[in-house]
ZAPA-140550 format. One line per field, with one value per residue (C-alpha): residue in three letters; chain; x, y, z. Coordinates in pm, whole numbers, plus 32768, in hexadecimal, padded with zeros to 4 digits. Each point is the difference from the previous one (the first is absolute). Example, Ala and Ser with C-alpha at 12.3 -4.5 7.8 and 13.67 -1.06 7.14 Angstrom:
vose ALA:SER
zavo A:A
xx 84CE:8089
yy 7E3E:8158
zz 830C:7FBE
END
This chain:
vose MET:LYS:TYR:ILE:ILE:GLY:ILE:GLY:GLY:VAL:THR:ASN:GLY:GLY:LYS:THR:THR:LEU:THR:ASN:LYS:LEU:ILE:LYS:THR:LEU:PRO:ASN:CYS:CYS:VAL:VAL:HIS:GLN:ASP:ASP:PHE:PHE:LYS:LYS:PRO:ASP:GLN:ILE:GLU:VAL:GLY:GLU:ASP:GLY:PHE:ARG:GLN:TRP:ASP:VAL:ILE:THR:SER:MET:ASP:MET:GLU:SER:MET:THR:ASN:THR:VAL:LYS:GLY:TRP:ILE:GLU:ASN:PRO:VAL:LYS:PHE:ALA:ARG:SER:HIS:GLY:VAL:PRO:LEU:SER:SER:VAL:ALA:ASP:PRO:ASP:LYS:GLN:SER:HIS:ILE:LEU:ILE:VAL:GLU:GLY:PHE:LEU:LEU:TYR:ASN:TYR:PRO:PRO:LEU:LEU:ASP:VAL:PHE:ASP:LYS:SER:TYR:TYR:ILE:THR:ILE:PRO:TYR:ALA:GLU:CYS:LYS:ARG:ARG:ARG:SER:THR:ARG:GLN:TYR:THR:VAL:PRO:ASP:PRO:PRO:GLY:VAL:PHE:ASP:GLY:HIS:VAL:TRP:PRO:MET:TYR:LEU:LYS:HIS:ARG:ARG:GLU:MET:GLU:SER:SER:GLY:LEU:ASN:ILE:GLN:CYS:LEU:ASP:GLY:LEU:LYS:SER:LYS:ASP:GLU:ILE:TYR:ASN:GLN:ALA:TYR:GLU:ASP:ILE:GLN:ASN:ASN:LEU:LEU:ASN:ARG:LEU
zavo A:A:A:A:A:A:A:A:A:A:A:A:A:A:A:A:A:A:A:A:A:A:A:A:A:A:A:A:A:A:A:A:A:A:A:A:A:A:A:A:A:A:A:A:A:A:A:A:A:A:A:A:A:A:A:A:A:A:A:A:A:A:A:A:A:A:A:A:A:A:A:A:A:A:A:A:A:A:A:A:A:A:A:A:A:A:A:A:A:A:A:A:A:A:A:A:A:A:A:A:A:A:A:A:A:A:A:A:A:A:A:A:A:A:A:A:A:A:A:A:A:A:A:A:A:A:A:A:A:A:A:A:A:A:A:A:A:A:A:A:A:A:A:A:A:A:A:A:A:A:A:A:A:A:A:A:A:A:A:A:A:A:A:A:A:A:A:A:A:A:A:A:A:A:A:A:A:A:A:A:A:A:A:A:A:A:A:A:A:A:A:A:A:A:A:A:A:A
xx BEF7:7F87:80A5:7FC3:8033:8028:7F92:804B:8032:7FDB:7E90:7F70:8133:7F6C:7FB9:7E9E:8029:8129:7F24:7EF2:80EC:80A5:7EBF:7F58:8151:8071:7FB0:7EEA:8072:7F62:801B:7FF1:7FD5:808C:7F10:7F1B:8039:7FFA:7F4A:7EBE:806C:7F41:812B:80EF:811D:8034:817D:80A3:802B:7E61:7FB4:7F35:814C:7F72:8158:806E:8037:7F2F:7EE7:7FAE:7F93:8142:7FDB:7EAA:8116:80AC:7F4D:7F47:8148:804B:7EAC:8064:814B:7F64:7EFF:8003:7F48:7EE2:808A:7FFF:7E56:7F77:8078:7F48:8196:7FE3:8114:8085:7F89:8164:7FE0:7FE2:7FF4:808A:8153:801F:8094:7F1F:8087:7F74:8043:801E:7FE8:7FD4:80E5:8041:8078:81A2:7FC3:7F49:80B5:7F54:7FA6:8164:8040:7F51:801D:80C3:8010:7FC0:7FEA:7FF2:7F95:80C0:7F9E:8088:7F20:7F50:7F91:7F7B:7F7B:7F75:7F3D:7F87:7F4F:7F32:7F9C:7E95:800E:7EEF:807B:805A:8172:7FDF:80C9:8183:7FF5:810B:80F5:7FA9:7FB6:8026:8131:811D:7F3C:8052:8130:805A:7F64:80C2:8130:7F7E:7FE4:8145:80A3:7F1E:811D:7EE8:8057:7F4D:7FDA:7FB7:7F23:8015:7E95:801F:8031:7EDC:7EED:807E:8177:7FE8:7EE2:8112:8125:7F46:7F60:80F0:80DB:7F00:7FEB:81A5:7FD3:7EEF:80E6:80E0:7F62:7F58
yy 9A78:7E80:7ECA:7E8F:7ECD:7E7C:7EDC:7ED6:7EF0:7E53:7F79:8029:80A4:8111:80E6:8082:7FD7:810A:80D6:800B:805F:80FD:8097:8028:80E2:80B2:8166:803C:7E69:7F78:7E60:7F77:7E6B:7F6C:7EBF:80E6:802B:7E69:7FBE:7F1D:7ECF:7F6A:80F2:7F3E:7F33:7E79:7FE7:7ECF:7F75:7FB3:814C:815B:80FC:80B6:8049:809C:815D:800C:7FB6:8118:815F:80CC:810A:8059:7FC2:80AB:8135:7FF5:805B:810A:8084:800E:80BA:80CA:80A9:7F53:80D1:7FB5:7E87:8013:80D7:7EFF:7EB5:806B:800D:8161:80C0:80D6:8156:8086:8106:7FDF:7EA8:8090:802C:7EE2:7EB1:7EE8:7E8C:7F06:7E99:7EDE:7EA9:7EE0:7EDB:802B:8190:800C:7F1E:8107:8132:8103:7FDB:8026:8154:805C:7F9D:80CD:7EB6:7E8E:7EFA:7E76:7F21:7E79:7ED5:7E9D:7EE0:7F3B:8133:8076:7EDC:7F7F:81C1:7FCC:7EC0:80B5:80F7:8021:80BB:803F:7F05:7EDB:7F7F:7E8D:7ED7:8024:818D:80A4:7ED6:8010:817A:810B:7F82:7FCF:817A:8090:7F6C:807A:8148:8065:7FC1:8113:810E:7F9B:8033:8158:80DD:8091:803A:7F43:7FD4:7E81:8008:7E38:7FC6:7EE7:8123:8078:80E0:8146:7F9F:801F:8155:808D:8018:8023:8132:80AE:7FD3:80D4:80EE:8013:7FFE:8150:80C6:7FC9:8062:8185
zz 571F:7F4C:8081:7F50:80BE:7F6F:80CD:7F65:8008:8027:7FED:8183:808A:80DB:7EBD:8071:8162:7FFF:7EE0:80E9:8154:7F30:7FB2:8131:8072:7EC8:7FA4:7ED4:7F86:7EF6:7F52:7EDA:8051:7E77:80A0:7F81:7EC3:7F5A:7EDF:8020:802B:7EB1:7F78:8092:7F2A:8092:7FC0:7F71:8199:7FCF:80D4:7FD7:801D:80F0:8092:7EDD:7F8A:7F04:80DA:808C:7F24:8049:7F17:80C5:814E:7F6B:7F8D:8190:8067:7EFA:8097:815E:7F9A:7F0E:8135:813F:809D:7EE2:8030:8193:800A:7ECB:80E4:8158:80A7:80F6:7FD5:8115:803E:808C:7EE0:7E90:7F66:7EDA:80AB:8102:7FC6:7F5B:800F:7F0F:805B:7ED3:8073:7F11:7FD1:7E8A:804C:7FB2:7EA7:7F37:7F47:7FE7:81A5:804C:801A:80BE:8161:810B:80D3:7F6E:8102:7FD8:8115:8005:80BA:7F7C:7F3C:813A:80AA:7ED5:7FA4:8162:7FE1:7EC1:804A:80EB:7F43:7F57:7EA0:7EFB:7F23:80D9:7F98:7F66:808D:7FBB:7F8E:8105:7FBA:7E81:7F9F:814D:8076:7EDD:7F65:8150:7FCE:7E6D:807C:8108:7F28:7EEE:8114:80B3:7EB3:7FBA:80A0:8111:8129:811B:8150:806E:810E:80BD:8029:80EF:8103:80C5:7F91:80BA:7FCD:7E85:8057:8091:7F20:7F09:80A3:8095:7EC7:7F48:80FF:7FCE:7E9C:8012:810C:7F0E:7EA8:80D9
END
């Protein structure tokens, strides 16, 4: 059985933290991080707001990301082995459950990916907490002054509205809860979904 989980949400909401906890406990679990598909800085356009447009779908090579997900769908055993993911030794790897977590901030804004998710989560946190967390992060390309209010948050609101109008069944997770609470909620839900598919 193949099972694909989307973990989306606001910048600095806890997507990667949740993903990293899940891949340690879910069997035969691989991950695709949307952040791995950002284009090079010199390929990122400067928008009308004066900021490089890192928080838009065109800042990433989404075709390559989609092809990576399709590669897992075609052969999750080969994908896992090529990415150094240990497989359970219980049975024939082709007859086991295989899980893919796709994690990123614009997962649900790219139509070619919308149909692949068996379960979709979206982590939210309020403006003030998001701004506080973002200010503590060190990025390869540092945030210029004013980028959060002038670009990051407005783009988040725009993309969230688009996502909500997509019709995709998305379960929101409260990013203000503790890391353990968020993990336990998602893990129990995933386990129940997997059991219901057997």
